[in-house]
C-alpha positions in Angstrom: 22.2 11.9 100.2 19.2 13.3 98.3 18.3 12.2 94.8 15.6 14.1 93.1 14.4 15.3 96.5 14.3 11.8 98.1 16.7 10.6 100.8 18.3 7.6 99.4 21.3 6.4 101.5 23.0 7.0 104.9 25.4 9.8 105.3 29.0 9.0 104.4 32.0 11.3 105.0 33.6 10.7 101.6 31.5 12.6 99.0 33.6 11.4 96.0 37.1 10.3 95.2 39.3 10.1 92.2 41.1 7.1 90.7 44.1 7.8 93.1 41.9 7.7 96.2 41.9 11.5 96.7 38.9 13.0 98.5 36.8 15.3 96.3 34.5 17.9 97.9 31.0 18.6 96.6 30.5 22.1 95.2 27.8 24.3 96.6 24.3 24.3 94.9 22.6 27.5 96.0 24.5 30.7 95.0 22.1 33.7 95.3 23.3 36.8 97.0 21.9 39.3 99.5 22.7 42.8 98.2 22.0 46.3 99.4 19.1 46.9 96.9 18.1 43.3 96.1 19.7 43.3 92.7 21.4 40.1 91.5 24.9 39.4 92.8 27.7 37.7 91.0 25.7 34.5 90.7 22.0 33.6 91.1 18.8 35.6 91.0 17.8 39.0 92.2 15.3 39.6 95.0 17.3 39.2 98.2 17.5 42.7 99.7 19.4 43.4 102.9 16.9 43.8 105.6 17.1 43.4 109.4 15.6 40.2 110.6 14.8 38.7 107.2 17.6 36.1 107.1 18.5 33.2 109.2 21.8 31.3 109.4 22.0 27.6 110.0 25.4 26.4 111.1 27.4 23.6 112.9 30.2 24.6 115.3 32.1 21.6 114.1 32.2 22.8 110.5 35.0 25.2 109.6 33.1 26.4 106.5 30.0 27.3 108.7 32.3 28.9 111.3 33.6 31.3 108.6 30.1 32.8 108.3 29.7 33.0 112.1 32.9 35.0 112.3 31.9 37.4 109.6 28.5 37.9 111.2 30.2 38.9 114.5 32.9 41.0 113.0 30.5 43.0 110.8 28.0 43.7 113.7 25.2 41.6 112.3 24.3 39.6 115.4 21.0 41.6 115.7 20.3 41.4 112.0 20.7 37.7 111.3 19.7 35.1 113.8 21.4 31.6 114.1 20.5 28.0 114.7 23.2 25.5 115.6 22.7 21.9 114.6 23.7 18.8 116.5 27.5 18.2 116.0 27.1 14.4 115.6 26.2 13.6 112.1 23.3 11.2 111.9 22.5 8.6 109.3 20.5 11.4 107.6 23.2 14.0 108.0 22.9 17.2 110.1 20.1 16.9 112.7 18.4 19.6 114.8 18.6 19.4 118.7 19.6 16.6 120.9 23.0 18.1 122.0 24.0 20.8 124.4 23.8 24.3 122.7 22.1 22.8 119.7 18.5 23.8 118.9 15.4 22.7 117.2 14.6 24.4 113.9 12.6 27.5 114.9 11.4 28.3 111.4 10.4 25.2 109.6 10.2 22.5 112.4 12.5 20.3 110.3 14.2 17.4 112.0 17.1 17.2 109.5 18.9 19.8 107.4 18.1 17.9 104.2 14.4 18.8 104.7 15.2 22.5 104.3 16.9 21.6 101.0 13.9 19.9 99.7 11.7 22.7 100.9 13.8 25.1 98.8 14.0 22.7 95.9 11.7 19.6 95.9 14.0 18.0 93.2 17.3 18.7 94.9 20.1 16.1 94.4 23.2 16.2 96.5 24.3 16.5 100.1 22.6 18.9 102.6 25.6 20.9 103.9 26.0 23.8 106.3 26.1 26.8 106.4 22.7 27.6 105.0 21.5 31.2 104.7 17.7 31.1 104.7 15.3 33.8 103.5 12.3 33.9 105.8 10.3 36.0 103.4 10.8 33.8 100.3 11.0 30.6 102.3 14.1 29.4 100.5 17.8 29.0 100.7 19.8 32.1 99.6 23.2 30.4 99.7 25.0 27.4 101.0 28.4 28.6 99.9 30.4 30.0 102.8 32.8 32.1 100.7 29.8 33.9 99.2 28.1 34.4 102.5 31.2 35.9 104.0 31.4 38.4 101.2 27.8 39.4 101.3 28.0 39.9 105.0 30.9 42.2 104.4 29.1 44.5 101.9 25.3 43.9 101.8 24.4 45.5 105.1 26.7 48.5 105.2 23.9 51.0 104.8 22.1 49.5 107.8 25.1 48.8 110.1 28.6 50.0 109.6 31.0 48.0 111.8 34.2 46.0 111.7 37.0 45.6 109.2 36.6 45.5 105.4 37.2 41.8 104.9 37.8 42.1 101.2 39.4 45.5 100.5 39.8 46.4 96.9 43.5 47.0 97.0 44.2 43.6 98.5 41.6 41.6 96.5 44.0 40.0 94.1 46.4 39.0 96.8 43.6 37.7 99.0 42.3 35.5 96.2 45.7 34.0 95.5 46.3 33.2 99.2 42.8 31.9 99.6 43.3 29.5 96.7 46.6 28.3 98.1 45.2 27.8 101.6 42.1 26.0 100.4 43.8 23.5 98.2 46.5 22.4 100.5 45.3 23.3 104.0 41.6 24.1 104.6 40.6 21.2 102.3 44.0 19.5 102.6 43.4 18.2 106.1 40.2 16.5 104.8 42.1 15.1 101.9 44.5 13.6 104.4 41.8 12.4 106.8 39.6 10.9 104.1 42.2 9.5 101.8 41.6 5.9 100.7 45.1 5.2 99.5 48.6 5.7 101.1 49.7 7.8 98.1 46.7 10.1 98.4 47.2 10.5 102.2 51.0 11.2 102.0 50.4 13.7 99.2 47.9 15.6 101.3 50.0 15.4 104.4 53.0 16.9 102.7 50.8 19.7 101.3 49.3 20.5 104.7 52.6 20.9 106.4 54.3 22.7 103.5 51.6 25.3 103.7 51.8 25.6 107.5 55.5 26.1 107.2 55.0 28.9 104.7 52.5 30.6 106.9 54.7 30.2 110.0 57.5 31.9 108.1 55.1 34.6 106.8 54.1 35.5 110.4 57.6 35.4 111.7 58.2 39.1 110.9 55.9 40.2 113.7 52.9 41.1 111.6 49.5 40.8 113.3 47.6 39.2 110.5 48.3 37.6 107.1 48.3 41.1 105.4 50.0 43.1 108.1 47.7 45.0 110.5 44.6 44.5 108.3 42.3 41.6 109.2 40.7 40.1 106.1 38.7 37.1 105.0 42.0 35.2 104.5 42.5 35.4 108.2 39.0 33.9 108.8 39.9 31.0 106.4 43.1 30.3 108.2 41.8 30.6 111.8 39.0 28.1 111.4 41.5 25.4 110.3 44.0 26.3 113.0 41.5 26.2 115.9 40.6 22.7 115.0 44.1 21.4 114.3 45.3 20.0 117.6 41.8 18.9 118.7 40.9 16.9 115.5 43.2 17.1 112.5 46.4 16.1 114.4 45.0 12.8 115.6 41.9 11.8 113.8 43.0 13.1 110.4 46.6 11.8 110.8 48.2 15.3 110.3 50.6 14.4 113.0 54.1 15.8 112.1 53.6 18.3 114.9 50.9 20.0 116.8 50.0 23.6 116.1 51.3 24.6 119.6 54.8 23.6 118.3 54.6 26.4 115.6 54.9 29.5 117.8 54.0 32.2 115.3 50.9 30.4 114.1 49.9 29.4 117.6 50.2 33.0 118.8 48.4 34.2 115.7 45.5 31.8 116.4 45.1 33.1 120.0 45.3 36.7 118.7 42.4 36.1 116.4 40.5 34.2 119.1 40.8 37.2 121.4 39.1 39.6 119.0 35.7 40.7 120.3 33.0 38.1 119.7 35.2 35.5 118.0 35.3 33.1 121.0 31.5 32.8 120.8 32.0 31.2 117.3 34.2 28.4 118.7 32.9 25.4 120.7 35.5 22.7 121.2 33.0 20.3 122.8 31.0 20.4 119.5 34.2 20.2 117.4 35.5 17.1 119.1 32.1 15.4 119.5 31.4 16.0 115.8 34.6 14.8 114.3 35.0 11.8 116.5 31.4 10.7 115.7 32.5 9.9 112.1 32.3 6.2 112.2 34.5 5.7 109.1 37.4 7.2 111.1 36.4 6.3 114.7 34.1 3.3 114.7 33.8 3.1 118.5 32.9 6.8 118.9 35.3 7.4 121.7 35.9 11.2 122.1 39.4 12.1 123.5 39.6 14.0 126.7 42.4 16.2 125.5 43.8 18.5 124.5 43.0 20.5 127.6 44.3 23.7 126.0 44.5 25.0 122.5 
């Protein structure tokens, strides 16, 4: 953790907790937006214009929030516009680290050893955790955003004058319904699995566990009518948010996070849906199960011996 730009203590998985032992997630700190003309977005300052090659995305394959941005980048045809660096999936004492693991790389822009060094380069007095994803501006040498939801939406709209490809991930006529479903899934599923895994009381764990499976049951029923995606035949950002949790479920959340009422493969509509999304062009390149398992099972608070399970062999 950084305090006024200085690394002060070893990384810990639980960022904060309430009086009932519930896991509380840190809010994002950098909230600027890339826009078509460089004007200010919904939050932050102006000056971040959509340009080919100007921006760099730092991600971890283990992280579902970072994987959202990888999916949007692929779906919107931005692979030649925004390059990517993948960090080591095993969290070190100083958090995310560059290199040292297959398909992880050194930092090509700043020669940083740890992600937190990019945060203090952007803000020498930064206090908080150095999270991924990070969208970096090579021109201004600073962080544009570390909020995955914002990055997905700017990828959806900012570059449309330069490259027009892929689905509209946040169509106007569905925006209100998408926002409602996003909020529901975030509270009880996307973040719910973490609230179960990192709960420090039995009450908090069982509360999160029930919320996770209540939501999965609702989504299983929603998909039982034969629809392709959450909103029929239209793929939206809500599908991105659901997919990144589903693809990690049997490999990490079922065992390590104690979300073990059933595996995802036992929910046929959700399981087929997950594979349907995985089969979309480019999406498989955003998923690395070796990183996912190595990263989650390196969390000493949950797995002190660091043993990584061999299975599941299939997802």
